[in-house]
N, C-alpha and C positions, 0 to 999 in steps of 0.2 A: 440254643442253636437256631441259626437263622439263615436266610439267603445271603446275608452279608458274610457270615462265617463260611458258608459254602463257596462263595465266590473267592474268598481269600484262599481257601484250599485249592480251588481250581487254578488260581494264579500260580501258586507254589508248584503244582503239578506241571503246568505249562512251562514254567522256568526250568524245571528238571528235564522235561522232554526236549526242550531246546538245547540244553546242555548235552543230553544224550545224542541228539542229532549232530551236534558239533563234534563230539568225541568219535562218532562213527565216521564222519567226514574226514577227521584227522587220521583215523585208522586207514581209510581208503587211500588217502594221499601217501601214507607210509607204504602201503602195499604197492601202489603204482610206481612209487619212486624206488622200490626195492630196499627200503631202509628196514630190513627185518630185525635189526638189533633193537628196535624200539617197539616191536609188535607186542611183546609181553607186557610192557608198561601200558601201552594204549589199551590192551585188552583188560588189564586190571582196572584202569580208570573207567572203562565202559561198565565193567561188573559193579564197581562202586556206585556209579550213577544209577544203574538198573536197580540196585538194592534201595537207593533213596527214592526212586520212582515208585517202587513197590510199597514202601512205607507211606509215601504221600497218597498213593491210590487207596490204600486201606483207610487212611484218615479221611479222605474224601468220601469213601463209601459209607463210613459211619455218619458223617455229616449229611450226606445225601439221604440216608435212611430216615434221619430225624426230620429233614425238610419234607421228604415224601409223606411221612406220617402226618405232618402238620397240614399237608395239602389233601389228605384223605386218600392217598395212594398206598399201595403195598410198600413195605420198607425196602424191598429189593428193586423198586422201580428204577429204570435207567434214567440217565440225565435228560434224554430227549423227552421222556414222559413227564418228568418234573418240570422241564421248560414249558411244555405245552399246557400244563396244569397251573402254571403261575399266572395269576390274574393281573398283577401289576405289569403293564406293558414295558416299563423301563427295565425292571428286573428280568422280564422275559427276553428282552433284547440283549442284555448283558449275558444271560445264560446261553442264548443262541450263539453269540460271538465266541464264548468259551468252547462250546460244543464244536463249532466250525473249526476253530483253531486247533483243538485237540485232534479232531479227525484228520485234518490236513498234515499236522506234524506226525501223526501215527503212520500215515501213508508214506511220507518221505522217509521215515525211519525204516519202515518195512522194505522200501525200495533199496535203501542203503545196505540193509542186512543182506538182501538177495545179491546185490552187486559184490559186496565184500566177500560173501561166501563163494561166489563164482570165481572171483580172483584168487582166493585161497585154494580152491579146488584145482584151478589151472596151475598154480605154483606147485602144489603138491604133485600133480601129475607130471609136470616138467622135471621136478626133482627126481621122481621115481624113474622116469625115462633116462635121465642123465646117469643115475646110479646103475641102472641096468646096462647102459652102454659101457660104463667103466668096468663092469664085471666081464663083459664079453670081449672088450678090446683094450688091453693095457700094453704099455710100452716100457722098455728099460734101455739103459745105456750099457753096452758091452765094450769095455776098453780093449779087449783082444781083437775085435773086429772093426776095421777102419774102412772108410770109403765105401759106403753103400752095402756093406756086408749085412747079411740077414741077422737079426737079433730076435730073441724070443720076446714076443710082445707082452709088456707089463708096464703099467703107469708108474707104480711105486716100486722102486728097487729096494727090496728088503735085505739085500746082501751087501750093505754098505760097510 
């Protein structure tokens, strides 16, 4: 296990996080466009990517533990400490770039999650309000009463 192996794991994790960001952007576009028929599929795709990210993160953690130990650090040292302890300036720069990219992507994913959650809450609230209004004000057609006659209010005529 080496810094080379660790950076390969970091690249894989970054690729998956980029894919997760894309899938969350895709979900947001579906939400905004009102294309709810595709939300289940988009959510399943996000869940699949999250599982892959979790697996990649675990593999990176194992690799990081071995690199940390080789640098004289605790095996649970975070990537920032590993980066700081790396003597080779070229490797340190590579690790700093990975760390910066991972943090940036994580921030964007977090913002997307918050936005998508807010949109979903708003849609749920609007749906609940619509359903509540349907319960209180419904209308029906009464063929016996013509020309402005009063009809009992019901949206769905169950007496067809």
